[in-house]
Backbone atoms as SQL, in Angstrom:
CREATE TABLE atoms (id INTEGER PRIMARY KEY, chain TEXT, resi INTEGER, resn TEXT, atom TEXT, x REAL, y REAL, z REAL);
INSERT INTO atoms VALUES
  (1, 'A', 1, 'MET', 'N', 10.780, -17.454, 54.267),
  (2, 'A', 1, 'MET', 'CA', 10.665, -16.548, 53.164),
  (3, 'A', 1, 'MET', 'C', 9.193, -16.460, 52.753),
  (4, 'A', 2, 'ALA', 'N', 8.717, -15.256, 52.500),
  (5, 'A', 2, 'ALA', 'CA', 7.317, -15.062, 52.103),
  (6, 'A', 2, 'ALA', 'C', 7.126, -15.451, 50.644),
  (7, 'A', 3, 'SER', 'N', 6.002, -16.108, 50.377),
  (8, 'A', 3, 'SER', 'CA', 5.730, -16.464, 48.982),
  (9, 'A', 3, 'SER', 'C', 5.135, -15.256, 48.258),
  (10, 'A', 4, 'ARG', 'N', 5.430, -15.178, 47.011),
  (11, 'A', 4, 'ARG', 'CA', 4.917, -14.071, 46.207),
  (12, 'A', 4, 'ARG', 'C', 3.742, -14.533, 45.379),
  (13, 'A', 5, 'LYS', 'N', 2.753, -13.650, 45.267),
  (14, 'A', 5, 'LYS', 'CA', 1.620, -13.930, 44.394),
  (15, 'A', 5, 'LYS', 'C', 2.034, -13.646, 42.957),
  (16, 'A', 6, 'PRO', 'N', 1.582, -14.466, 42.025),
  (17, 'A', 6, 'PRO', 'CA', 1.889, -14.150, 40.625),
  (18, 'A', 6, 'PRO', 'C', 1.162, -12.865, 40.231),
  (19, 'A', 7, 'LEU', 'N', 1.806, -12.088, 39.375),
  (20, 'A', 7, 'LEU', 'CA', 1.183, -10.858, 38.898),
  (21, 'A', 7, 'LEU', 'C', -0.025, -11.195, 38.036),
  (22, 'A', 8, 'PRO', 'N', -1.093, -10.412, 38.143),
  (23, 'A', 8, 'PRO', 'CA', -2.249, -10.672, 37.280),
  (24, 'A', 8, 'PRO', 'C', -1.883, -10.413, 35.830),
  (25, 'A', 9, 'LYS', 'N', -2.438, -11.218, 34.964),
  (26, 'A', 9, 'LYS', 'CA', -2.166, -11.042, 33.538),
  (27, 'A', 9, 'LYS', 'C', -2.951, -9.846, 33.033),
  (28, 'A', 10, 'ARG', 'N', -2.253, -8.990, 32.328),
  (29, 'A', 10, 'ARG', 'CA', -2.903, -7.838, 31.712),
  (30, 'A', 10, 'ARG', 'C', -3.394, -8.247, 30.335),
  (31, 'A', 11, 'PRO', 'N', -4.538, -7.714, 29.948),
  (32, 'A', 11, 'PRO', 'CA', -4.964, -8.019, 28.581),
  (33, 'A', 11, 'PRO', 'C', -3.969, -7.423, 27.593),
  (34, 'A', 12, 'ALA', 'N', -3.651, -8.170, 26.581),
  (35, 'A', 12, 'ALA', 'CA', -2.694, -7.690, 25.586),
  (36, 'A', 12, 'ALA', 'C', -3.270, -6.479, 24.869),
  (37, 'A', 13, 'LYS', 'N', -2.445, -5.456, 24.715),
  (38, 'A', 13, 'LYS', 'CA', -2.895, -4.285, 23.972),
  (39, 'A', 13, 'LYS', 'C', -2.937, -4.657, 22.499),
  (40, 'A', 14, 'PRO', 'N', -4.021, -4.307, 21.851),
  (41, 'A', 14, 'PRO', 'CA', -4.070, -4.611, 20.420),
  (42, 'A', 14, 'PRO', 'C', -3.055, -3.764, 19.661),
  (43, 'A', 15, 'GLY', 'N', -2.466, -4.349, 18.677),
  (44, 'A', 15, 'GLY', 'CA', -1.500, -3.620, 17.865),
  (45, 'A', 15, 'GLY', 'C', -2.202, -2.686, 16.901),
  (46, 'A', 16, 'PRO', 'N', -1.442, -1.969, 16.122),
  (47, 'A', 16, 'PRO', 'CA', -2.055, -1.065, 15.158),
  (48, 'A', 16, 'PRO', 'C', -2.844, -1.846, 14.113),
  (49, 'A', 17, 'THR', 'N', -3.897, -1.233, 13.628),
  (50, 'A', 17, 'THR', 'CA', -4.727, -1.860, 12.591),
  (51, 'A', 17, 'THR', 'C', -4.447, -1.273, 11.219),
  (52, 'A', 18, 'HIS', 'N', -3.766, -0.123, 11.184),
  (53, 'A', 18, 'HIS', 'CA', -3.469, 0.565, 9.932),
  (54, 'A', 18, 'HIS', 'C', -2.033, 1.080, 9.943),
  (55, 'A', 19, 'ARG', 'N', -1.449, 1.195, 8.766),
  (56, 'A', 19, 'ARG', 'CA', -0.132, 1.801, 8.591),
  (57, 'A', 19, 'ARG', 'C', -0.317, 3.130, 7.860),
  (58, 'A', 20, 'LEU', 'N', 0.579, 4.079, 8.167),
  (59, 'A', 20, 'LEU', 'CA', 0.568, 5.385, 7.519),
  (60, 'A', 20, 'LEU', 'C', 1.770, 5.469, 6.584),
  (61, 'A', 21, 'TYR', 'N', 1.538, 5.970, 5.386),
  (62, 'A', 21, 'TYR', 'CA', 2.584, 6.073, 4.378),
  (63, 'A', 21, 'TYR', 'C', 2.629, 7.486, 3.802),
  (64, 'A', 22, 'GLN', 'N', 3.844, 7.937, 3.484),
  (65, 'A', 22, 'GLN', 'CA', 4.021, 9.120, 2.660),
  (66, 'A', 22, 'GLN', 'C', 4.132, 8.592, 1.237),
  (67, 'A', 23, 'VAL', 'N', 3.313, 9.118, 0.345),
  (68, 'A', 23, 'VAL', 'CA', 3.338, 8.674, -1.049),
  (69, 'A', 23, 'VAL', 'C', 3.725, 9.853, -1.922),
  (70, 'A', 24, 'THR', 'N', 4.772, 9.668, -2.716),
  (71, 'A', 24, 'THR', 'CA', 5.176, 10.684, -3.684),
  (72, 'A', 24, 'THR', 'C', 5.131, 10.053, -5.065),
  (73, 'A', 25, 'GLY', 'N', 4.723, 10.824, -6.039),
  (74, 'A', 25, 'GLY', 'CA', 4.582, 10.311, -7.394),
  (75, 'A', 25, 'GLY', 'C', 3.221, 9.676, -7.593),
  (76, 'A', 26, 'ASP', 'N', 3.001, 9.189, -8.802),
  (77, 'A', 26, 'ASP', 'CA', 1.714, 8.589, -9.161),
  (78, 'A', 26, 'ASP', 'C', 1.918, 7.268, -9.892),
  (79, 'A', 27, 'GLY', 'N', 0.887, 6.442, -9.828),
  (80, 'A', 27, 'GLY', 'CA', 0.883, 5.192, -10.586),
  (81, 'A', 27, 'GLY', 'C', 2.013, 4.265, -10.217),
  (82, 'A', 28, 'ALA', 'N', 2.552, 3.589, -11.234),
  (83, 'A', 28, 'ALA', 'CA', 3.592, 2.584, -11.017),
  (84, 'A', 28, 'ALA', 'C', 4.887, 3.196, -10.501),
  (85, 'A', 29, 'SER', 'N', 5.100, 4.494, -10.721),
  (86, 'A', 29, 'SER', 'CA', 6.343, 5.124, -10.273),
  (87, 'A', 29, 'SER', 'C', 6.207, 5.758, -8.884),
  (88, 'A', 30, 'ALA', 'N', 5.057, 5.574, -8.223),
  (89, 'A', 30, 'ALA', 'CA', 4.861, 6.142, -6.882),
  (90, 'A', 30, 'ALA', 'C', 5.799, 5.469, -5.891),
  (91, 'A', 31, 'PHE', 'N', 6.291, 6.265, -4.930),
  (92, 'A', 31, 'PHE', 'CA', 7.166, 5.750, -3.882),
  (93, 'A', 31, 'PHE', 'C', 6.418, 5.813, -2.557),
  (94, 'A', 32, 'TRP', 'N', 6.303, 4.678, -1.860),
  (95, 'A', 32, 'TRP', 'CA', 5.592, 4.584, -0.580),
  (96, 'A', 32, 'TRP', 'C', 6.616, 4.433, 0.534),
  (97, 'A', 33, 'ARG', 'N', 6.584, 5.348, 1.505),
  (98, 'A', 33, 'ARG', 'CA', 7.485, 5.284, 2.657),
  (99, 'A', 33, 'ARG', 'C', 6.627, 5.179, 3.918),
  (100, 'A', 34, 'GLU', 'N', 6.831, 4.129, 4.703),
  (101, 'A', 34, 'GLU', 'CA', 6.068, 3.969, 5.949),
  (102, 'A', 34, 'GLU', 'C', 6.501, 5.042, 6.940),
  (103, 'A', 35, 'ILE', 'N', 5.516, 5.759, 7.506),
  (104, 'A', 35, 'ILE', 'CA', 5.836, 6.850, 8.430),
  (105, 'A', 35, 'ILE', 'C', 5.097, 6.743, 9.757),
  (106, 'A', 36, 'GLY', 'N', 4.271, 5.703, 9.949),
  (107, 'A', 36, 'GLY', 'CA', 3.572, 5.606, 11.225),
  (108, 'A', 36, 'GLY', 'C', 2.527, 4.516, 11.237),
  (109, 'A', 37, 'ALA', 'N', 1.690, 4.572, 12.276),
  (110, 'A', 37, 'ALA', 'CA', 0.654, 3.558, 12.480),
  (111, 'A', 37, 'ALA', 'C', -0.587, 4.208, 13.077),
  (112, 'A', 38, 'ALA', 'N', -1.711, 3.488, 12.998),
  (113, 'A', 38, 'ALA', 'CA', -2.968, 4.015, 13.528),
  (114, 'A', 38, 'ALA', 'C', -3.735, 2.903, 14.244),
  (115, 'A', 39, 'TRP', 'N', -4.423, 3.291, 15.331),
  (116, 'A', 39, 'TRP', 'CA', -5.263, 2.395, 16.110),
  (117, 'A', 39, 'TRP', 'C', -6.656, 3.001, 16.190),
  (118, 'A', 40, 'PRO', 'N', -7.719, 2.183, 16.117),
  (119, 'A', 40, 'PRO', 'CA', -9.061, 2.747, 16.291),
  (120, 'A', 40, 'PRO', 'C', -9.289, 3.149, 17.741),
  (121, 'A', 41, 'ASN', 'N', -10.020, 4.235, 17.936),
  (122, 'A', 41, 'ASN', 'CA', -10.388, 4.653, 19.281),
  (123, 'A', 41, 'ASN', 'C', -11.422, 3.693, 19.855),
  (124, 'A', 42, 'LYS', 'N', -11.481, 3.610, 21.176),
  (125, 'A', 42, 'LYS', 'CA', -12.405, 2.683, 21.836),
  (126, 'A', 42, 'LYS', 'C', -13.848, 2.940, 21.452),
  (127, 'A', 43, 'ASP', 'N', -14.201, 4.213, 21.220),
  (128, 'A', 43, 'ASP', 'CA', -15.597, 4.522, 20.889),
  (129, 'A', 43, 'ASP', 'C', -15.926, 4.258, 19.430),
  (130, 'A', 44, 'GLY', 'N', -14.912, 3.899, 18.616),
  (131, 'A', 44, 'GLY', 'CA', -15.144, 3.565, 17.221),
  (132, 'A', 44, 'GLY', 'C', -15.364, 4.756, 16.307),
  (133, 'A', 45, 'HIS', 'N', -15.121, 5.966, 16.792),
  (134, 'A', 45, 'HIS', 'CA', -15.394, 7.161, 15.990),
  (135, 'A', 45, 'HIS', 'C', -14.146, 7.883, 15.514),
  (136, 'A', 46, 'GLY', 'N', -13.017, 7.203, 15.480),
  (137, 'A', 46, 'GLY', 'CA', -11.797, 7.843, 15.000),
  (138, 'A', 46, 'GLY', 'C', -10.591, 6.969, 15.241),
  (139, 'A', 47, 'PHE', 'N', -9.419, 7.533, 15.007),
  (140, 'A', 47, 'PHE', 'CA', -8.162, 6.798, 15.134),
  (141, 'A', 47, 'PHE', 'C', -7.155, 7.624, 15.921),
  (142, 'A', 48, 'SER', 'N', -6.261, 6.940, 16.608),
  (143, 'A', 48, 'SER', 'CA', -5.088, 7.561, 17.208),
  (144, 'A', 48, 'SER', 'C', -3.931, 7.286, 16.265),
  (145, 'A', 49, 'LEU', 'N', -3.147, 8.326, 15.967),
  (146, 'A', 49, 'LEU', 'CA', -2.057, 8.211, 15.009),
  (147, 'A', 49, 'LEU', 'C', -0.722, 8.382, 15.712),
  (148, 'A', 50, 'ALA', 'N', 0.254, 7.563, 15.335),
  (149, 'A', 50, 'ALA', 'CA', 1.619, 7.688, 15.842),
  (150, 'A', 50, 'ALA', 'C', 2.541, 7.783, 14.633),
  (151, 'A', 51, 'TYR', 'N', 3.248, 8.911, 14.512),
  (152, 'A', 51, 'TYR', 'CA', 4.137, 9.154, 13.383),
  (153, 'A', 51, 'TYR', 'C', 5.589, 8.977, 13.797),
  (154, 'A', 52, 'SER', 'N', 6.403, 8.420, 12.899),
  (155, 'A', 52, 'SER', 'CA', 7.843, 8.429, 13.088),
  (156, 'A', 52, 'SER', 'C', 8.448, 9.563, 12.270),
  (157, 'A', 53, 'ALA', 'N', 7.656, 10.118, 11.353),
  (158, 'A', 53, 'ALA', 'CA', 8.065, 11.260, 10.540),
  (159, 'A', 53, 'ALA', 'C', 6.805, 11.958, 10.047),
  (160, 'A', 54, 'ILE', 'N', 6.904, 13.252, 9.841),
  (161, 'A', 54, 'ILE', 'CA', 5.790, 14.016, 9.264),
  (162, 'A', 54, 'ILE', 'C', 6.297, 14.619, 7.964),
  (163, 'A', 55, 'PRO', 'N', 5.753, 14.173, 6.836),
  (164, 'A', 55, 'PRO', 'CA', 6.273, 14.630, 5.545),
  (165, 'A', 55, 'PRO', 'C', 5.883, 16.078, 5.246),
  (166, 'A', 56, 'LEU', 'N', 6.753, 16.761, 4.516),
  (167, 'A', 56, 'LEU', 'CA', 6.490, 18.116, 4.068),
  (168, 'A', 56, 'LEU', 'C', 5.966, 18.144, 2.638),
  (169, 'A', 57, 'SER', 'N', 6.075, 17.019, 1.955),
  (170, 'A', 57, 'SER', 'CA', 5.580, 16.938, 0.585),
  (171, 'A', 57, 'SER', 'C', 4.913, 15.590, 0.376),
  (172, 'A', 58, 'GLY', 'N', 4.268, 15.437, -0.771),
  (173, 'A', 58, 'GLY', 'CA', 3.554, 14.198, -1.068),
  (174, 'A', 58, 'GLY', 'C', 2.224, 14.166, -0.344),
  (175, 'A', 59, 'ARG', 'N', 1.691, 12.989, -0.181),
  (176, 'A', 59, 'ARG', 'CA', 0.414, 12.831, 0.523),
  (177, 'A', 59, 'ARG', 'C', 0.551, 11.722, 1.555),
  (178, 'A', 60, 'ILE', 'N', -0.327, 11.735, 2.562),
  (179, 'A', 60, 'ILE', 'CA', -0.342, 10.690, 3.584),
  (180, 'A', 60, 'ILE', 'C', -1.499, 9.753, 3.266),
  (181, 'A', 61, 'VAL', 'N', -1.189, 8.462, 3.219),
  (182, 'A', 61, 'VAL', 'CA', -2.196, 7.435, 2.941),
  (183, 'A', 61, 'VAL', 'C', -2.236, 6.485, 4.124),
  (184, 'A', 62, 'MET', 'N', -3.440, 6.168, 4.601),
  (185, 'A', 62, 'MET', 'CA', -3.623, 5.205, 5.688),
  (186, 'A', 62, 'MET', 'C', -4.224, 3.944, 5.089),
  (187, 'A', 63, 'ARG', 'N', -3.544, 2.816, 5.292),
  (188, 'A', 63, 'ARG', 'CA', -3.995, 1.534, 4.744),
  (189, 'A', 63, 'ARG', 'C', -4.130, 0.512, 5.858),
  (190, 'A', 64, 'GLU', 'N', -5.169, -0.312, 5.759),
  (191, 'A', 64, 'GLU', 'CA', -5.364, -1.394, 6.712),
  (192, 'A', 64, 'GLU', 'C', -4.202, -2.377, 6.592),
  (193, 'A', 65, 'ILE', 'N', -3.718, -2.868, 7.725),
  (194, 'A', 65, 'ILE', 'CA', -2.621, -3.838, 7.721),
  (195, 'A', 65, 'ILE', 'C', -3.162, -5.178, 7.246),
  (196, 'A', 66, 'THR', 'N', -2.458, -5.769, 6.297),
  (197, 'A', 66, 'THR', 'CA', -2.818, -7.092, 5.781),
  (198, 'A', 66, 'THR', 'C', -1.600, -7.993, 5.910),
  (199, 'A', 67, 'GLU', 'N', -1.765, -9.255, 5.658),
  (200, 'A', 67, 'GLU', 'CA', -0.645, -10.202, 5.709),
  (201, 'A', 67, 'GLU', 'C', 0.476, -9.748, 4.787),
  (202, 'A', 68, 'ARG', 'N', 0.131, -9.283, 3.612),
  (203, 'A', 68, 'ARG', 'CA', 1.120, -8.842, 2.628),
  (204, 'A', 68, 'ARG', 'C', 1.937, -7.685, 3.182),
  (205, 'A', 69, 'GLN', 'N', 1.285, -6.726, 3.845),
  (206, 'A', 69, 'GLN', 'CA', 1.983, -5.549, 4.363),
  (207, 'A', 69, 'GLN', 'C', 2.906, -5.882, 5.503),
  (208, 'A', 70, 'SER', 'N', 2.615, -6.922, 6.267),
  (209, 'A', 70, 'SER', 'CA', 3.439, -7.214, 7.430),
  (210, 'A', 70, 'SER', 'C', 4.837, -7.661, 7.039),
  (211, 'A', 71, 'GLY', 'N', 5.012, -8.204, 5.830),
  (212, 'A', 71, 'GLY', 'CA', 6.322, -8.705, 5.432),
  (213, 'A', 71, 'GLY', 'C', 6.988, -7.938, 4.311),
  (214, 'A', 72, 'GLU', 'N', 6.247, -7.067, 3.621),
  (215, 'A', 72, 'GLU', 'CA', 6.838, -6.332, 2.509),
  (216, 'A', 72, 'GLU', 'C', 6.220, -4.959, 2.397),
  (217, 'A', 73, 'ALA', 'N', 6.885, -4.077, 1.723),
  (218, 'A', 73, 'ALA', 'CA', 6.424, -2.692, 1.586),
  (219, 'A', 73, 'ALA', 'C', 5.169, -2.622, 0.720),
  (220, 'A', 74, 'GLN', 'N', 4.304, -1.697, 1.046),
  (221, 'A', 74, 'GLN', 'CA', 3.081, -1.458, 0.274),
  (222, 'A', 74, 'GLN', 'C', 3.438, -0.766, -1.037),
  (223, 'A', 75, 'GLN', 'N', 2.888, -1.202, -2.109),
  (224, 'A', 75, 'GLN', 'CA', 3.122, -0.570, -3.413),
  (225, 'A', 75, 'GLN', 'C', 1.824, -0.109, -3.989);
């Protein structure tokens, strides 16, 4: 039986650095709904965006991912 070479390890793709939210309302009564993610482009001059939804109302806010955001909704 021929031996197989192990597959070369691929560098891990970096995950998103920012989350995208639809925000409706203002102040303490604002509602934040996560709608996507963003990654910086290799040249550092922009971002690639991936949406799970595109809102028709409210505003889109892009926030850097922090420890707090990874486990709970952004307020």
